[in-house]
N, C-alpha and C positions, 0 to 999 in steps of 0.2 A: 321558896319560890322557884319557879322554873326560869332559868336564864339561858339565853343562847347568844353567844358572841360571834359576830361575823368575822371571817378569817383575815381580812385585810382592811386598811384604812381607805377612806374615800377622799377625793379632792374637795368636794363641797359638801355642805350640810344637806343640800337638796339630794345629792347622790346617795348620801348615807341614809337619809329618810326613805327614799325610794327602795333601797336594798333591804332595809329593815322591814318595810311594809311587804315587800315581795316574800321574804323569809316567813314573816308572820302568816301571810296567806297560805303559804305552802304548809306550814305546821298546822294550820287550822283545817286542812283538808282531812276528810275522814280516813279511817284505816281501810274501809272497804273499797276495793278496786275491782275492775273488770277488764279483761283482755279477751277480745273475741274477733272472729272474722265472719262476716255476713255477706249476703247478696249485696252487690254494689249499691250505694246510695250516695250521690255526690252532694246531697244537702247536709251530710254529716261533716262538720269541720271542728277543728281544735277550738276549745272554749265554748263550743255549742252545748246545748242540753239534750239528753235523750231520755226516753222512758223505756224500760225494759219490762215486758209483761208476758204472761203465759209461759214462763220457764219454771224456776223453782221459787218458792216464797223467800228463801234467803238471798235470791238474786234479783228478783223483781223490784223495781223502784226507779227513782230519778237519779241520773248521773250527769256529771260534767265531763265532756270529752277532753282529755289531756292531748291526745294525738289521733289523727285519722290518716290512713294510708290507702289510697285507692289504686287498684291495679287491674289490668286487662290481660288475661292469660293468652297464650298462643292459640288456644281453642276458643277465643272470643268470649270468655266468662269474665264478667265485671265483678270484683269483689272489693269490700272495704274492711280493713283491719283497724280496730280501735283499742285505745287504752283510755279508760275512764275511771273516775273516782266519785264517791259519795261525799257531798259537801256537808260538813258538820253543821248541825242546826243550832 
């Protein structure tokens, strides 16, 4: 069996359960991940969902956004950098 031990004790049973659920969710995320920068889109936010299409077959699909960083360059170009992963089905 796969066993994962959390590194430190928790003050309450509720905290321990929340930490265990968070770790399980993290471990259940897929191995496939995506890091990219694209034309700015303020609608893309962490924990949001995106669909990639018209790239490569091994990249196209649905992703959950882990983080999104929006920036405006000195020459007024708006861009969004994302880190995303595929959720295990």
